C-alpha positions in Angstrom: 0.0 0.0 0.0 1.5 3.4 -1.0 2.4 5.7 1.7 0.5 9.0 1.9 2.3 12.0 0.2 3.8 14.6 2.5 2.2 18.0 2.7 4.1 21.2 1.8 4.2 22.1 5.5 5.9 18.8 6.3 8.5 19.3 3.5 9.2 22.9 4.7 9.8 21.6 8.3 12.7 19.5 6.9 14.7 22.7 6.1 13.8 24.6 9.3 16.9 26.1 10.9 18.8 25.9 7.6 18.0 29.3 6.3 21.6 30.5 6.8 23.0 27.9 4.3 24.2 30.5 1.7 25.6 32.8 4.4 28.1 30.1 5.6 31.4 29.6 3.8 31.5 26.4 1.9 34.8 25.1 0.6 33.7 23.9 -2.8 31.4 26.8 -3.5 34.2 29.2 -2.6 36.6 27.4 -4.9 34.2 27.7 -7.8 33.8 31.5 -7.2 37.5 31.9 -6.9 38.2 29.9 -10.1 35.7 32.0 -12.1 37.1 35.3 -10.8 40.6 34.1 -11.6 39.7 33.2 -15.2 38.0 36.5 -15.9 40.8 38.6 -14.3 43.5 36.5 -15.8 41.9 36.9 -19.3 41.8 40.6 -19.0 45.4 40.7 -17.7 46.5 38.4 -20.6 44.9 40.8 -23.2 46.9 43.7 -21.8 50.1 41.7 -21.5 50.0 40.1 -25.0 48.9 43.4 -26.5 52.3 44.9 -25.4 54.7 42.0 -25.4 53.0 38.8 -26.6 52.8 37.4 -30.1 49.8 38.2 -32.2 49.1 34.6 -32.8 47.8 34.4 -29.2 44.5 35.9 -30.5 44.2 33.8 -33.6 40.8 32.2 -33.9 41.9 29.3 -36.0 44.3 28.1 -38.8 44.8 30.5 -41.7 44.0 29.5 -45.3 46.7 28.4 -47.7 46.2 31.6 -49.8 47.1 33.8 -46.8 49.6 31.5 -45.1 52.6 33.6 -46.2 51.5 36.5 -43.8 49.3 34.5 -41.5 51.1 35.7 -38.4 50.9 39.4 -39.4 47.4 40.3 -38.3 47.7 44.0 -39.4 47.6 42.8 -43.0 43.9 42.2 -42.6 42.7 43.4 -39.3 42.1 47.0 -38.0 45.1 48.1 -35.9 43.3 51.1 -34.3 43.4 49.3 -30.9 47.2 49.1 -31.0 47.8 52.4 -32.7 48.2 55.7 -30.9 49.8 54.4 -27.7 49.1 51.7 -25.2 45.7 50.0 -24.8 44.1 51.8 -21.8 41.1 50.6 -19.8 39.1 53.6 -21.2 39.9 52.7 -24.9 39.2 49.0 -24.2 35.9 49.8 -22.6 34.9 52.1 -25.5 35.6 49.4 -28.1 33.8 46.7 -26.2 30.8 49.0 -25.7 30.7 49.8 -29.5 31.0 46.1 -30.4 28.1 45.2 -28.2 25.9 47.9 -29.6 26.7 47.8 -33.3 28.5 44.5 -33.9 31.9 44.0 -35.5 32.5 46.6 -38.2 33.6 44.9 -41.4 34.3 48.0 -43.6 37.9 48.2 -42.5 38.4 44.5 -43.1 36.9 44.8 -46.6 39.2 47.7 -47.3 42.2 45.5 -46.4 40.9 42.8 -48.7 40.7 45.2 -51.6 44.3 46.3 -51.3 45.2 43.0 -52.8 42.0 41.9 -54.5 41.4 45.1 -56.4 39.6 43.4 -59.3 37.2 41.3 -57.2 34.9 43.9 -55.8 31.7 43.6 -57.9 28.7 41.4 -58.1 25.7 42.1 -60.4 24.8 45.8 -60.4 21.2 45.2 -59.3 22.3 43.8 -56.0 20.3 45.7 -53.4 23.1 45.7 -50.8 26.5 44.3 -51.3 27.7 42.0 -48.6 31.0 42.1 -46.8 33.9 40.0 -48.1 34.1 38.3 -44.7 30.4 37.3 -44.8 31.1 34.8 -47.5 34.9 34.3 -47.5 35.4 33.3 -43.8 39.0 33.1 -42.7 40.5 31.1 -39.8 38.5 28.0 -40.8 41.5 25.9 -41.9 43.7 25.6 -45.0 40.8 25.2 -47.4 40.4 27.6 -50.3 38.4 30.8 -49.5 36.8 30.5 -52.9 34.5 27.8 -51.5 31.4 29.6 -50.2 28.5 27.9 -48.5 25.2 28.0 -50.4 23.6 29.4 -47.2 25.5 32.6 -47.9 24.0 32.8 -51.4 20.6 31.9 -50.0 20.7 34.9 -47.7 19.6 36.9 -50.7 18.4 34.4 -53.4 16.0 32.6 -51.1 14.4 35.9 -49.9 11.5 36.9 -52.3 11.5 40.5 -51.0 15.2 40.9 -51.7 14.8 39.4 -55.1 11.9 41.7 -55.9 13.9 44.7 -54.9 16.8 43.5 -57.0 14.5 43.1 -60.0 13.1 46.6 -59.5 16.6 48.1 -59.3 17.8 46.1 -62.4 14.8 47.5 -64.4 16.4 51.0 -64.1 19.7 49.9 -65.5 20.8 49.3 -69.1 21.6 45.7 -70.2 25.2 46.8 -70.8 25.7 47.4 -67.1 25.4 43.8 -66.2 28.1 41.3 -65.7 29.7 40.0 -68.9 31.0 36.5 -68.2 34.6 36.0 -69.3 35.1 34.0 -72.5 38.5 32.7 -73.6 40.2 34.4 -76.5 39.1 33.0 -79.8 36.0 31.4 -78.2 32.6 32.1 -79.6 29.8 32.3 -77.0 26.1 31.9 -77.5 24.4 34.5 -75.4 20.6 35.1 -75.0 19.1 38.4 -74.1 18.8 39.2 -70.5 15.3 38.5 -69.1 13.2 41.5 -68.3 13.4 40.7 -64.6 17.0 39.5 -64.8 17.8 36.4 -62.9 15.9 37.3 -59.7 13.7 34.2 -59.1 13.9 33.3 -55.4 14.7 29.6 -54.7 16.0 27.6 -51.8 18.1 24.9 -53.5 19.2 23.7 -56.9 17.4 20.4 -56.8 14.1 21.8 -55.6 12.9 25.2 -57.0 15.9 26.5 -58.9 14.7 27.7 -62.3 15.5 25.6 -65.4 18.3 26.9 -67.5 17.6 29.8 -69.8 18.3 27.9 -72.9 15.6 25.4 -72.0 13.1 27.9 -70.6 13.2 30.0 -73.8 13.4 27.0 -76.1 16.5 28.6 -77.8 17.5 27.4 -81.2 21.0 27.3 -82.8 21.2 30.0 -85.6 23.9 28.1 -87.4 23.0 27.3 -91.1 25.3 24.4 -91.3 23.3 21.3 -92.0 24.0 18.5 -89.6 22.1 15.4 -88.5 23.4 13.8 -85.3 20.9 10.9 -85.6 22.2 10.0 -89.1 25.8 9.6 -87.8 24.7 7.0 -85.3 23.0 4.8 -88.0 24.3 1.2 -88.4 25.1 1.7 -92.1 27.8 4.3 -91.4 31.2 2.8 -92.2 33.6 2.2 -89.3 36.2 4.8 -88.5 39.5 3.3 -87.4 37.7 0.1 -86.8 35.2 1.6 -84.5 31.5 2.7 -84.8 31.0 6.4 -84.6 30.2 7.8 -81.2 30.3 11.2 -79.5 34.0 11.1 -78.7 34.8 10.4 -82.3 34.4 14.1 -83.0 34.0 15.8 -79.6 37.4 15.9 -77.9 38.0 17.4 -74.4 40.7 20.0 -74.1 43.8 19.2 -72.1 42.5 21.1 -69.0 39.2 19.2 -69.1 37.0 22.3 -69.0 35.8 22.7 -72.6 35.5 20.8 -75.8 37.9 21.4 -78.7 36.6 23.3 -81.7 35.1 21.2 -84.4 36.9 21.6 -87.7 36.5 20.0 -91.1 40.1 18.8 -91.3 40.1 17.3 -87.8 36.6 15.9 -87.5 34.9 15.6 -90.9 37.4 15.0 -93.7 38.2 11.4 -92.5 34.7 10.4 -93.6 33.7 13.2 -96.0 36.6 13.6 -98.4 36.5 16.4 -101.0 37.1 14.0 -103.9 36.4 16.0 -107.0 36.5 13.0 -109.4 35.7 9.5 -108.2 37.9 8.0 -110.9 40.8 10.1 -109.6 40.4 10.2 -105.8 43.7 12.0 -105.3 42.2 15.2 -106.6 40.7 17.1 -103.7 38.8 20.3 -103.8 40.0 23.1 -101.4 37.7 23.7 -98.4 36.7 26.9 -96.7 37.0 29.3 -99.6 34.5 29.4 -102.5 36.9 31.5 -104.6 39.6 28.8 -104.2 37.1 26.2 -105.4 36.2 28.2 -108.5 39.9 28.7 -109.2 40.5 25.0 -108.9 37.7 24.4 -111.5 39.1 27.0 -113.9 42.5 25.2 -113.9 41.4 21.6 -114.3 43.9 21.0 -117.1 46.7 22.0 -114.7 45.2 19.9 -111.9 45.1 16.8 -114.0 48.6 17.5 -115.4 50.0 17.7 -111.9 48.2 14.5 -111.0 49.6 12.7 -114.0 53.1 13.8 -113.1 52.7 12.5 -109.5 51.7 9.2 -111.0 54.9 9.1 -113.0 53.5 9.4 -116.5 55.8 10.6 -119.2 55.4 14.0 -120.9 53.7 12.6 -124.0 51.4 10.5 -121.8 50.5 13.5 -119.6 48.9 15.5 -122.4 46.9 12.4 -123.5 45.7 11.8 -119.9 44.6 15.4 -119.5 42.6 15.5 -122.7 41.0 12.1 -121.9 39.8 13.3 -118.4 38.6 16.7 -119.6 36.5 15.0 -122.4 35.0 12.6 -119.9 34.0 15.5 -117.6 32.6 17.5 -120.5 30.5 14.5 -121.6 29.2 14.1 -118.0 28.6 17.8 -117.2 28.5 19.5 -120.6 30.5 22.6 -119.5 32.7 24.1 -116.8 29.7 26.1 -115.6 27.7 23.0 -115.2 30.5 21.4 -113.2 30.6 24.4 -111.0 26.9 24.4 -110.5 26.9 20.7 -109.5 29.8 21.2 -107.1 28.2 24.1 -105.3 24.5 23.4 -105.4 24.0 19.6 -105.3 21.9 18.9 -102.1 21.3 15.1 -102.3 24.0 13.2 -100.6 22.6 9.9 -101.6 22.6 10.0 -105.4 23.9 6.8 -106.8 27.6 6.6 -107.8 27.9 3.2 -109.6 31.6 3.7 -110.2 32.5 3.9 -106.5 33.0 0.7 -104.4 30.4 0.3 -101.6 33.1 0.4 -98.9 34.5 3.8 -100.0 33.9 6.4 -97.4 31.8 9.6 -98.0 32.6 10.9 -101.5 32.1 14.6 -102.1 28.6 15.3 -103.6 28.2 19.0 -103.3 28.8 22.0 -101.0 25.1 22.4 -100.4 24.8 19.0 -98.8 26.2 20.6 -95.6 26.4 24.4 -96.3 24.0 27.1 -97.2 25.1 28.3 -100.7 23.7 31.5 -102.2 24.0 32.5 -105.9 25.5 35.9 -106.4 26.7 38.0 -109.3 30.3 37.3 -108.3 29.6 33.6 -108.1 28.3 31.1 -105.5 28.7 32.2 -101.9 29.1 29.5 -99.2 27.9 30.8 -95.8 30.5 30.1 -93.2 29.3 28.1 -90.2 29.2 29.6 -86.8 30.3 27.0 -84.3 29.8 28.0 -80.7 32.3 27.1 -78.0 30.3 28.3 -75.0 26.5 27.8 -74.7 25.9 28.5 -71.0 28.2 31.3 -70.0 26.6 31.9 -66.6 27.8 28.5 -65.4 31.1 26.7 -65.0 31.5 23.1 -66.1 34.3 20.6 -66.2 33.9 17.7 -68.6 36.9 15.8 -67.1 34.9 15.4 -63.9 32.0 13.9 -65.8 34.0 11.3 -67.7 32.1 8.4 -66.1 28.8 9.7 -67.4 27.5 8.8 -70.9 27.3 11.8 -73.2 23.8 11.0 -74.3 22.6 10.9 -70.7 22.8 14.6 -70.7 23.0 15.8 -74.3 20.4 13.5 -75.9 22.1 13.7 -79.4 21.1 10.3 -80.7 17.5 11.5 -81.5 18.5 14.9 -82.8 18.0 15.5 -86.6 18.2 19.3 -86.8 21.1 21.6 -86.7 19.0 24.1 -84.7 18.7 21.6 -81.8 20.8 23.0 -78.9 21.9 19.8 -77.2 22.6 21.2 -73.8 21.5 19.4 -70.6 18.4 20.6 -68.8 18.2 21.0 -65.1 16.6 17.6 -64.6 19.7 15.9 -66.1 21.9 17.6 -63.6 19.6 17.0 -60.6 19.8 13.2 -61.1 23.3 13.4 -59.6 23.6 16.9 -58.0 21.1 16.4 -55.3 20.7 14.7 -51.9 19.3 11.7 -53.8 22.2 11.6 -56.3 24.7 12.2 -53.5 26.9 14.6 -55.5 27.6 18.0 -54.2 25.2 20.7 -55.4 26.5 23.9 -53.9 26.0 27.2 -55.7 29.8 27.5 -56.1 29.8 24.2 -58.0 28.6 26.0 -61.1 28.5 29.7 -60.4 30.9 32.5 -59.5 29.9 35.6 -57.6 32.3 38.3 -58.8 32.2 40.0 -62.2 35.2 39.5 -64.6 38.3 41.6 -63.8 37.8 43.7 -67.0 34.4 44.7 -65.8 35.6 45.4 -62.3 38.4 47.7 -63.6 36.4 49.6 -66.2 32.8 48.5 -67.0 32.4 51.0 -69.9 35.2 49.5 -71.9 34.2 45.8 -71.8 33.2 44.6 -75.3 30.4 42.1 -75.7 31.8 38.5 -76.0 28.8 36.8 -77.5 28.5 36.3 -81.3 25.0 37.9 -81.4 26.2 40.9 -79.5 29.3 41.3 -81.8 27.0 40.9 -84.8 24.5 43.6 -83.5 27.4 45.9 -82.6 28.8 45.6 -86.1 25.5 46.4 -87.6 25.1 49.5 -85.5 28.5 50.7 -86.3 28.0 50.3 -90.0 27.1 53.7 -91.6 
């Protein structure tokens, strides 16, 4: 049977006569008070002592990064030295500084100014930023030897996840010309495909890449490749395409990664097309090759056919009396097939059917030349046929960084979907969903903002925004048109 609970009065009677407990000196309680007082007083004394005689590393909050290791023990390189300047640190000065810090927090303006003494070209973000953050807010030092370029996505989300901040940024950007915004750096000799900046800029608020990050602009706007070169990816994967070096054609047959792994090498006729699509002018004489890349050179070749055949005969070792006979024989054969030089020229430039029968060519012979118009846009002009030069873009998504070498284990078609593409106008860039399969908590691959994006504008824009020339092909084209009288 449970005992009856005691009343409050009974409990109080237990402590009767013990009301002076806290007035009596107790050994362990006294020791705790003494230790606390000693730690506080000792800390204050240490501050004054080390301010005068001790090494500055006494105050270091943690290991310095590799980039700053060369002056890691010289705190004045980064920190405000006002406490140590102008004489000794007095109790009055110390108290004033502590009071100011408690009221207003730690001022970062002086620290940012120290950053900018070295990082003079890294001071800008997009001009529609409502309030630029301190360098130290994102690039936090004393966290170890890791690179300060690595910025946590939470720092980016401080603005980009806030709908009110993004709305204010869109309103500010609407008052600025498009030329005021960041121009992403493009390597020399690279051609970039750049779309017009959206009316609101890139101000959609989102919390993470894998959840509500907008799809890429190329996909949102259903952008099309303006190149007039005729190319069919699907056709090149067909089973009837002859082997190249004993292998079936695949993506890496043509698309080669540069040595640094970042970008793909430029596609050229000589490096990527000619092995299959030779410029054989005459199937009976396959050594004769038309020049590529210059319609005037092609016309000059056709106007000098007798010389071309004579040189070919000489290379074959024919005697002088045999050379003339060979030249006449070949020219008569061409005239019978094409009627005149003008007809030959017309067939060379304007034939568009790559599958016309060639009974005299063995079936295993690779891609004979059929006509410029099979691949190129050819326009008739008073001066002769004009072949439109292709525009091959090296950069499609200039707002993002990408390293192909780090994705070597991924199949090309998993992201680019080229096997089903039949039109040149198809831009075979990945969509967001292709990236999220890996770059998400489910895919278990890092998906920080810094994985793809950079914060700062290019050094040229930081030093002089008015002198930066547009890097995109469309911008260069429009600028040329405006400059033309």
